N, CA, C and O atoms as CSV, one atom per row, in Angstrom:
chain,resi,resn,atom,element,x,y,z
A,1,MET,N,N,0.894,-1.072,0.065
A,1,MET,CA,C,-0.007,-0.016,-0.113
A,1,MET,C,C,0.998,1.077,-0.021
A,1,MET,O,O,2.150,0.967,0.401
A,2,ILE,N,N,0.309,2.333,-0.552
A,2,ILE,CA,C,1.077,3.593,-0.598
A,2,ILE,C,C,0.416,4.494,0.478
A,2,ILE,O,O,-0.809,4.529,0.595
A,3,ARG,N,N,1.281,5.252,1.293
A,3,ARG,CA,C,0.742,6.058,2.420
A,3,ARG,C,C,0.202,7.437,1.422
A,3,ARG,O,O,0.689,7.794,0.349
A,4,THR,N,N,-0.810,7.972,2.077
A,4,THR,CA,C,-1.296,9.212,1.357
A,4,THR,C,C,-1.981,9.903,2.581
A,4,THR,O,O,-2.440,9.290,3.545
A,5,GLN,N,N,-1.991,11.330,2.407
A,5,GLN,CA,C,-2.649,12.258,3.408
A,5,GLN,C,C,-3.807,12.730,2.764
A,5,GLN,O,O,-3.789,12.901,1.545
A,6,ILE,N,N,-4.958,12.994,3.530
A,6,ILE,CA,C,-6.019,13.882,3.050
A,6,ILE,C,C,-6.616,14.703,4.198
A,6,ILE,O,O,-6.536,14.480,5.405
A,7,TYR,N,N,-7.226,15.694,3.559
A,7,TYR,CA,C,-7.710,16.899,4.558
A,7,TYR,C,C,-9.309,16.488,4.658
A,7,TYR,O,O,-9.934,16.250,3.624
A,8,LEU,N,N,-9.874,16.425,5.826
A,8,LEU,CA,C,-11.177,16.357,6.205
A,8,LEU,C,C,-11.754,17.400,7.024
A,8,LEU,O,O,-11.082,18.066,7.812
A,9,THR,N,N,-13.017,17.548,6.838
A,9,THR,CA,C,-13.595,18.645,7.780
A,9,THR,C,C,-13.678,18.039,9.230
A,9,THR,O,O,-13.601,16.820,9.384
A,10,SER,N,N,-13.799,18.710,10.055
A,10,SER,CA,C,-14.067,18.288,11.638
A,10,SER,C,C,-15.431,17.447,11.420
A,10,SER,O,O,-15.492,16.326,11.925
A,11,GLU,N,N,-16.555,17.966,10.665
A,11,GLU,CA,C,-17.722,17.151,10.714
A,11,GLU,C,C,-17.264,15.682,10.064
A,11,GLU,O,O,-17.562,14.663,10.688
A,12,GLU,N,N,-16.669,15.603,9.033
A,12,GLU,CA,C,-16.251,14.437,8.445
A,12,GLU,C,C,-15.461,13.473,9.346
A,12,GLU,O,O,-15.740,12.281,9.474
A,13,MET,N,N,-14.347,14.173,10.018
A,13,MET,CA,C,-13.482,13.292,10.664
A,13,MET,C,C,-14.367,12.863,11.943
A,13,MET,O,O,-14.186,11.700,12.302
A,14,ASP,N,N,-15.110,13.468,12.535
A,14,ASP,CA,C,-16.067,13.227,13.680
A,14,ASP,C,C,-16.932,12.013,13.163
A,14,ASP,O,O,-16.887,10.968,13.813
A,15,ALA,N,N,-17.680,12.085,12.084
A,15,ALA,CA,C,-18.450,10.877,11.489
A,15,ALA,C,C,-17.700,9.716,11.196
A,15,ALA,O,O,-18.219,8.607,11.322
A,16,LEU,N,N,-16.348,9.876,10.757
A,16,LEU,CA,C,-15.397,8.871,10.384
A,16,LEU,C,C,-15.189,8.153,11.479
A,16,LEU,O,O,-15.500,6.962,11.428
A,17,LYS,N,N,-14.634,8.684,12.687
A,17,LYS,CA,C,-14.458,8.237,14.032
A,17,LYS,C,C,-15.688,7.306,14.563
A,17,LYS,O,O,-15.549,6.147,14.953
A,18,ALA,N,N,-16.849,7.984,14.509
A,18,ALA,CA,C,-18.010,7.362,14.964
A,18,ALA,C,C,-18.145,6.060,14.144
A,18,ALA,O,O,-18.222,4.997,14.760
A,19,LEU,N,N,-18.177,6.072,12.883
A,19,LEU,CA,C,-18.302,4.823,12.027
A,19,LEU,C,C,-17.361,3.885,12.428
A,19,LEU,O,O,-17.768,2.732,12.578
A,20,ALA,N,N,-15.978,4.173,12.670
A,20,ALA,CA,C,-15.039,3.284,12.919
A,20,ALA,C,C,-15.283,2.369,14.027
A,20,ALA,O,O,-15.208,1.141,14.072
A,21,TYR,N,N,-15.674,3.468,15.150
A,21,TYR,CA,C,-16.165,2.714,16.413
A,21,TYR,C,C,-17.222,1.799,16.351
A,21,TYR,O,O,-17.249,0.717,16.939
A,22,ARG,N,N,-18.145,2.290,15.579
A,22,ARG,CA,C,-19.638,1.398,15.386
A,22,ARG,C,C,-19.190,0.179,14.774
A,22,ARG,O,O,-19.596,-0.859,15.297
A,23,THR,N,N,-18.389,0.082,13.712
A,23,THR,CA,C,-18.011,-1.002,12.760
A,23,THR,C,C,-16.875,-1.913,13.465
A,23,THR,O,O,-16.839,-3.116,13.206
A,24,GLY,N,N,-16.038,-1.387,14.271
A,24,GLY,CA,C,-14.924,-1.808,14.634
A,24,GLY,C,C,-13.486,-2.062,13.604
A,24,GLY,O,O,-12.498,-2.778,13.770
A,25,LYS,N,N,-13.871,-1.153,12.526
A,25,LYS,CA,C,-12.937,-1.021,11.590
A,25,LYS,C,C,-12.189,0.446,11.793
A,25,LYS,O,O,-12.687,1.471,12.261
A,26,LYS,N,N,-10.791,0.226,11.279
A,26,LYS,CA,C,-9.995,1.348,11.352
A,26,LYS,C,C,-10.415,2.339,10.225
A,26,LYS,O,O,-10.956,1.976,9.180
A,27,GLN,N,N,-10.143,3.498,10.510
A,27,GLN,CA,C,-10.589,4.748,9.750
A,27,GLN,C,C,-9.930,4.492,8.289
A,27,GLN,O,O,-10.590,4.534,7.251
A,28,SER,N,N,-8.652,4.243,8.342
A,28,SER,CA,C,-8.077,3.903,6.966
A,28,SER,C,C,-8.687,2.838,6.096
A,28,SER,O,O,-8.662,2.964,4.872
A,29,GLU,N,N,-9.225,1.809,6.669
A,29,GLU,CA,C,-10.015,0.929,5.984
A,29,GLU,C,C,-11.306,1.347,5.450
A,29,GLU,O,O,-11.755,0.871,4.408
A,30,LEU,N,N,-11.984,2.333,6.228
A,30,LEU,CA,C,-13.278,2.757,5.893
A,30,LEU,C,C,-13.198,3.762,4.793
A,30,LEU,O,O,-14.090,3.904,3.956
A,31,ILE,N,N,-11.965,4.534,4.834
A,31,ILE,CA,C,-11.586,5.389,3.613
A,31,ILE,C,C,-11.102,4.716,2.371
A,31,ILE,O,O,-11.311,5.274,1.294
A,32,ARG,N,N,-10.428,3.485,2.415
A,32,ARG,CA,C,-10.112,2.768,1.365
A,32,ARG,C,C,-11.471,2.033,0.662
A,32,ARG,O,O,-11.485,1.792,-0.545
A,33,GLU,N,N,-12.526,1.727,1.486
A,33,GLU,CA,C,-13.750,1.340,1.301
A,33,GLU,C,C,-14.510,2.286,0.347
A,33,GLU,O,O,-14.964,2.016,-0.765
A,34,ALA,N,N,-14.543,3.250,0.906
A,34,ALA,CA,C,-15.225,4.596,0.247
A,34,ALA,C,C,-14.651,4.880,-1.039
A,34,ALA,O,O,-15.398,5.078,-1.997
A,35,VAL,N,N,-13.261,4.927,-1.173
A,35,VAL,CA,C,-12.532,5.052,-2.378
A,35,VAL,C,C,-12.847,4.110,-3.441
A,35,VAL,O,O,-13.171,4.509,-4.560
A,36,ASP,N,N,-12.766,2.861,-3.135
A,36,ASP,CA,C,-13.223,1.597,-4.021
A,36,ASP,C,C,-14.463,1.876,-4.427
A,36,ASP,O,O,-14.778,1.766,-5.612
A,37,GLU,N,N,-15.341,2.284,-3.452
A,37,GLU,CA,C,-16.865,2.383,-4.104
A,37,GLU,C,C,-17.121,3.432,-5.111
A,37,GLU,O,O,-17.949,3.323,-6.015
A,38,TYR,N,N,-16.308,4.528,-4.887
A,38,TYR,CA,C,-16.381,5.774,-5.639
A,38,TYR,C,C,-15.929,5.292,-7.064
A,38,TYR,O,O,-16.591,5.425,-8.094
A,39,LEU,N,N,-14.572,4.654,-6.939
A,39,LEU,CA,C,-14.201,4.148,-8.390
A,39,LEU,C,C,-14.998,3.329,-9.169
A,39,LEU,O,O,-15.176,3.536,-10.369
A,40,VAL,N,N,-15.555,2.283,-8.469
A,40,VAL,CA,C,-16.505,1.360,-9.224
A,40,VAL,C,C,-17.616,2.324,-9.981
A,40,VAL,O,O,-17.865,2.359,-11.186
A,41,LYS,N,N,-18.198,3.085,-8.928
A,41,LYS,CA,C,-19.381,4.028,-9.394
A,41,LYS,C,C,-18.912,4.849,-10.743
A,41,LYS,O,O,-19.601,4.946,-11.758
A,42,ARG,N,N,-17.842,5.317,-10.590
A,42,ARG,CA,C,-17.197,6.409,-11.569
A,42,ARG,C,C,-16.884,5.460,-12.794
A,42,ARG,O,O,-16.958,5.931,-13.929
A,43,HIS,N,N,-16.521,4.078,-12.589
A,43,HIS,CA,C,-16.299,3.569,-13.993
A,43,HIS,C,C,-17.412,3.001,-14.709
A,43,HIS,O,O,-17.438,2.807,-15.925
A,44,GLN,N,N,-18.371,2.735,-13.851
A,44,GLN,CA,C,-19.842,2.129,-14.240
A,44,GLN,C,C,-20.528,3.376,-14.990
A,44,GLN,O,O,-21.113,3.260,-16.067
A,45,SER,N,N,-20.389,4.534,-14.312
A,45,SER,CA,C,-20.960,5.631,-15.136
A,45,SER,C,C,-20.216,6.181,-16.328
A,45,SER,O,O,-20.868,6.742,-17.209
A,46,SER,N,N,-18.931,6.070,-16.429
A,46,SER,CA,C,-18.157,6.449,-17.442
A,46,SER,C,C,-18.510,5.394,-18.632
A,46,SER,O,O,-18.565,5.739,-19.812
A,47,ARG,N,N,-18.739,4.094,-18.187
A,47,ARG,CA,C,-19.223,3.000,-19.405
A,47,ARG,C,C,-20.334,3.453,-19.703
A,47,ARG,O,O,-20.453,3.839,-20.866
A,48,GLN,N,N,-21.389,3.555,-18.890
A,48,GLN,CA,C,-22.718,3.977,-19.321
A,48,GLN,C,C,-22.577,5.286,-20.272
A,48,GLN,O,O,-23.237,5.325,-21.310
A,49,GLN,N,N,-21.878,6.157,-19.984
A,49,GLN,CA,C,-21.869,7.476,-20.904
A,49,GLN,C,C,-21.232,6.935,-22.193
A,49,GLN,O,O,-21.623,7.487,-23.222
A,50,VAL,N,N,-20.480,6.126,-22.305
A,50,VAL,CA,C,-19.710,5.728,-23.532
A,50,VAL,C,C,-20.893,5.093,-24.451
A,50,VAL,O,O,-21.119,5.400,-25.621
A,51,LEU,N,N,-21.609,4.125,-23.653
A,51,LEU,CA,C,-22.598,3.317,-24.259
A,51,LEU,C,C,-23.686,4.380,-25.008
A,51,LEU,O,O,-24.032,4.342,-26.188
A,52,SER,N,N,-24.054,5.194,-24.126
A,52,SER,CA,C,-25.131,6.247,-24.464
A,52,SER,C,C,-24.693,7.170,-25.609
A,52,SER,O,O,-25.474,7.628,-26.444
A,53,ASP,N,N,-23.246,7.425,-25.567
A,53,ASP,CA,C,-22.683,8.362,-26.757
A,53,ASP,C,C,-22.880,7.714,-27.987
A,53,ASP,O,O,-23.218,8.380,-28.966
A,54,VAL,N,N,-22.687,6.317,-28.076
A,54,VAL,CA,C,-22.374,5.382,-29.347
A,54,VAL,C,C,-23.874,4.843,-29.627
A,54,VAL,O,O,-24.130,4.317,-30.710
A,55,ALA,N,N,-24.782,4.976,-28.703
A,55,ALA,CA,C,-26.107,4.263,-29.062
A,55,ALA,C,C,-26.803,5.000,-30.367
A,55,ALA,O,O,-27.097,6.192,-30.464
A,56,GLY,N,N,-26.950,4.135,-31.171
A,56,GLY,CA,C,-27.656,4.842,-32.342
A,56,GLY,C,C,-26.742,5.452,-33.386
A,56,GLY,O,O,-27.294,6.110,-34.267
A,57,LEU,N,N,-25.533,5.337,-33.412
A,57,LEU,CA,C,-24.630,6.001,-34.084
A,57,LEU,C,C,-24.707,5.673,-35.479
A,57,LEU,O,O,-24.585,6.584,-36.298
A,58,TRP,N,N,-24.920,4.313,-35.915
A,58,TRP,CA,C,-25.343,4.171,-37.309
A,58,TRP,C,C,-26.799,4.077,-37.814
A,58,TRP,O,O,-27.150,3.553,-38.871
A,59,ARG,N,N,-27.672,4.724,-36.800
A,59,ARG,CA,C,-29.260,4.702,-37.273
A,59,ARG,C,C,-29.497,5.277,-38.545
A,59,ARG,O,O,-30.211,4.718,-39.378
A,60,ASP,N,N,-28.970,6.303,-38.731
A,60,ASP,CA,C,-29.324,7.083,-40.161
A,60,ASP,C,C,-28.463,6.703,-41.298
A,60,ASP,O,O,-28.636,7.342,-42.336
A,61,ARG,N,N,-27.571,5.781,-41.288
A,61,ARG,CA,C,-26.812,5.287,-42.325
A,61,ARG,C,C,-27.541,4.437,-43.340
A,61,ARG,O,O,-28.242,3.505,-42.947
A,62,ASP,N,N,-27.417,4.705,-44.596
A,62,ASP,CA,C,-28.179,3.886,-45.638
A,62,ASP,C,C,-27.194,2.921,-46.480
A,62,ASP,O,O,-27.633,2.161,-47.343
A,63,ASP,N,N,-25.933,3.012,-46.180
A,63,ASP,CA,C,-25.195,2.128,-46.778
A,63,ASP,C,C,-24.625,0.711,-46.295
A,63,ASP,O,O,-23.727,0.048,-46.814
A,64,LEU,N,N,-25.439,0.414,-45.090
A,64,LEU,CA,C,-25.058,-0.810,-44.444
A,64,LEU,C,C,-25.988,-1.878,-44.869
A,64,LEU,O,O,-27.115,-1.577,-45.263
A,65,PRO,N,N,-25.619,-3.015,-44.820
A,65,PRO,CA,C,-26.385,-4.151,-45.057
A,65,PRO,C,C,-27.457,-4.385,-44.267
A,65,PRO,O,O,-27.367,-3.814,-43.180
A,66,ASP,N,N,-28.626,-5.144,-44.455
A,66,ASP,CA,C,-29.582,-5.568,-43.646
A,66,ASP,C,C,-29.175,-6.641,-42.655
A,66,ASP,O,O,-29.261,-7.835,-42.941
A,67,PHE,N,N,-28.774,-6.246,-41.603
A,67,PHE,CA,C,-28.394,-7.276,-40.538
A,67,PHE,C,C,-29.361,-8.310,-40.120
A,67,PHE,O,O,-29.086,-9.472,-39.818
A,68,ASN,N,N,-30.609,-7.712,-40.138
A,68,ASN,CA,C,-31.520,-8.856,-39.853
A,68,ASN,C,C,-31.485,-10.101,-40.899
A,68,ASN,O,O,-31.483,-11.252,-40.465
A,69,GLU,N,N,-31.461,-9.855,-42.149
A,69,GLU,CA,C,-31.359,-10.763,-43.291
A,69,GLU,C,C,-30.032,-11.629,-43.191
A,69,GLU,O,O,-29.990,-12.848,-43.362
A,70,LEU,N,N,-28.900,-10.768,-42.871
A,70,LEU,CA,C,-27.794,-11.392,-42.636
A,70,LEU,C,C,-27.792,-12.558,-41.752
A,70,LEU,O,O,-27.395,-13.686,-42.044
A,71,ARG,N,N,-28.354,-12.100,-40.468
A,71,ARG,CA,C,-28.434,-12.978,-39.332
A,71,ARG,C,C,-29.225,-14.230,-39.821
A,71,ARG,O,O,-28.792,-15.365,-39.626
A,72,LYS,N,N,-30.286,-14.006,-40.401
A,72,LYS,CA,C,-31.120,-15.155,-40.823
A,72,LYS,C,C,-30.185,-16.115,-41.721
A,72,LYS,O,O,-30.148,-17.323,-41.487
A,73,GLU,N,N,-29.478,-15.568,-42.694
A,73,GLU,CA,C,-28.638,-16.319,-43.558
A,73,GLU,C,C,-27.767,-17.298,-42.747
A,73,GLU,O,O,-27.726,-18.506,-42.978
A,74,TRP,N,N,-27.051,-16.648,-41.743
A,74,TRP,CA,C,-26.058,-17.305,-40.756
A,74,TRP,C,C,-26.742,-18.303,-39.954
A,74,TRP,O,O,-26.163,-19.379,-39.803
A,75,ASP,N,N,-27.943,-18.117,-39.383
A,75,ASP,CA,C,-28.777,-19.087,-38.809
A,75,ASP,C,C,-29.171,-20.220,-39.603
A,75,ASP,O,O,-29.173,-21.337,-39.085
A,76,ARG,N,N,-29.466,-20.074,-40.666
A,76,ARG,CA,C,-29.674,-21.230,-41.524
A,76,ARG,C,C,-28.649,-22.075,-41.942
A,76,ARG,O,O,-28.840,-23.279,-42.115
A,77,SER,N,N,-27.427,-21.457,-42.140
A,77,SER,CA,C,-26.160,-22.038,-42.506
A,77,SER,C,C,-25.642,-22.894,-41.412
A,77,SER,O,O,-25.100,-23.973,-41.650
A,78,SER,N,N,-25.799,-22.438,-40.252
A,78,SER,CA,C,-25.197,-23.128,-39.036
A,78,SER,C,C,-26.210,-24.343,-38.717
A,78,SER,O,O,-25.855,-25.284,-38.006
A,79,LYS,N,N,-27.326,-24.270,-39.215
A,79,LYS,CA,C,-28.242,-25.508,-38.771
A,79,LYS,C,C,-28.134,-26.846,-39.760
A,79,LYS,O,O,-28.601,-27.971,-39.585
A,80,SER,N,N,-27.404,-26.350,-40.782
A,80,SER,CA,C,-27.063,-27.512,-41.812
A,80,SER,C,C,-26.090,-28.520,-41.374
A,80,SER,O,O,-25.782,-29.447,-42.123
């Protein structure tokens, strides 16, 4: 692990101490858990944003093949 320092308000510090006392966990452990949760949430929201950005990207193109027909051909050929 890498040591780092953070600044907390007195209210944040009091709440963190109380949570550590109630859960029996160290403050540093609670901070790591919070950072992990934040990173997962940000990763998921970033992924969702990318998917939203590309959704329907090819919707108005008229130079693409009919993918439904292609799929039907593939399904038939795989059953033979």
